[in-house]
C-alpha positions as CSV (number, residue, x, y, z in Angstrom):
1,M,12.0,-44.0,-43.0
2,A,9.8,-47.0,-41.9
3,D,10.8,-50.2,-43.8
4,N,7.3,-51.8,-43.1
5,T,3.8,-50.5,-41.8
6,L,4.9,-51.8,-38.3
7,Q,7.3,-49.4,-37.6
8,E,5.8,-46.8,-38.9
9,K,2.9,-47.0,-35.9
10,V,5.9,-47.4,-33.4
11,N,7.6,-44.4,-35.1
12,R,3.9,-42.2,-35.4
13,D,3.2,-43.6,-31.6
14,A,6.1,-42.7,-29.9
15,T,6.6,-39.5,-31.4
16,L,3.2,-38.5,-30.6
17,M,3.4,-39.6,-27.4
18,L,6.6,-37.5,-26.6
19,R,5.1,-34.2,-28.4
20,H,2.0,-34.9,-25.7
21,H,5.0,-35.5,-22.9
22,F,6.2,-32.2,-23.8
23,R,3.9,-30.1,-25.0
24,G,3.8,-26.7,-23.5
25,R,7.4,-26.6,-23.8
26,E,8.8,-24.3,-26.5
27,D,12.4,-25.1,-25.5
28,V,11.8,-28.7,-27.0
29,L,12.0,-30.6,-30.0
30,V,10.4,-34.0,-30.4
31,A,10.7,-35.1,-34.1
32,N,10.6,-38.1,-36.8
33,N,12.9,-38.9,-39.8
34,L,14.1,-35.2,-39.4
35,L,17.9,-35.1,-41.0
36,V,20.4,-34.6,-38.8
37,Y,23.6,-32.7,-40.4
38,Y,26.4,-33.2,-37.6
39,V,29.0,-31.6,-39.6
40,K,29.4,-27.9,-41.6
41,D,30.2,-27.5,-44.8
42,K,30.1,-31.7,-45.5
43,P,26.2,-32.5,-46.4
44,K,27.4,-36.3,-46.5
45,K,27.8,-36.2,-42.4
46,R,24.0,-36.8,-41.7
47,V,21.6,-39.0,-39.9
48,V,18.3,-39.4,-39.9
49,P,16.4,-40.8,-36.6
50,D,13.0,-42.4,-36.8
51,V,12.7,-40.4,-33.5
52,M,14.5,-37.4,-32.0
53,V,14.6,-34.9,-28.6
54,A,16.6,-32.3,-28.8
55,L,16.0,-30.4,-25.0
56,G,17.3,-26.5,-25.0
57,V,16.5,-26.1,-28.4
58,R,13.3,-24.1,-30.4
59,G,10.7,-26.4,-30.8
60,G,8.8,-26.0,-33.8
61,D,8.9,-27.1,-37.6
62,R,12.1,-26.9,-39.6
63,M,13.4,-28.4,-42.2
64,S,16.4,-29.8,-41.0
65,Y,18.6,-30.1,-37.9
66,F,22.4,-28.7,-37.7
67,V,24.1,-29.6,-35.0
68,W,26.4,-26.7,-35.1
69,E,23.8,-24.0,-35.6
70,E,21.4,-25.6,-32.7
71,G,24.6,-25.9,-30.9
72,K,24.1,-29.9,-29.5
73,A,23.3,-32.7,-30.7
74,P,19.9,-34.3,-30.1
75,D,19.7,-35.9,-26.2
76,F,18.1,-38.9,-27.1
77,V,16.9,-40.8,-30.3
78,L,14.5,-43.9,-30.8
79,E,16.1,-46.1,-33.8
80,V,12.9,-48.8,-34.4
81,S,15.0,-51.7,-36.5
82,D,13.8,-55.2,-37.9
83,S,16.5,-57.3,-36.4
84,Q,17.6,-58.4,-40.5
85,F,18.6,-54.7,-40.6
86,G,20.3,-54.1,-37.3
87,H,20.7,-50.7,-35.2
88,F,23.2,-49.0,-37.9
89,G,21.4,-45.2,-37.4
90,I,22.0,-45.5,-33.2
91,S,25.7,-46.5,-33.2
92,R,26.4,-43.3,-36.0
93,V,23.9,-41.1,-34.2
94,S,25.6,-42.0,-30.6
95,E,28.9,-40.9,-32.0
96,K,27.8,-37.4,-32.4
97,G,27.2,-37.1,-28.9
98,V,24.0,-38.0,-28.3
99,E,23.3,-38.3,-24.6
100,G,20.6,-41.0,-24.4
101,S,19.6,-44.0,-27.4
102,L,17.2,-46.5,-27.5
103,A,17.1,-49.2,-30.0
104,L,13.7,-50.8,-30.8
105,D,14.2,-54.7,-32.1
106,F,11.3,-56.4,-33.4
107,C,10.5,-59.2,-35.6
108,L,7.4,-59.3,-38.1
109,R,7.3,-63.4,-37.9
110,N,6.8,-63.1,-34.3
111,L,3.9,-61.1,-33.9
């Protein structure tokens, strides 16, 4: 979830660009703010990346992403954060086997 309007715009635009890039591919999921559960039967073991891409899984809508059902962690996550909040989401998701991650850090005071 975005902490401010600029983060919301970046999250939305990144999601739209990635969906456009992978359009026509039924084996790619692009999502934003989707709960990712990474330990079966432990509902508190979850993260919510700002934007995520999972290759080789069914695209389309879902309520949540369960790593054990999909057979893999997301391949890419983007976490947009203001420097005062840090990169907590990226480090936790990366520990769960994400292949690529990108942290976009910005400060509204500099815009």
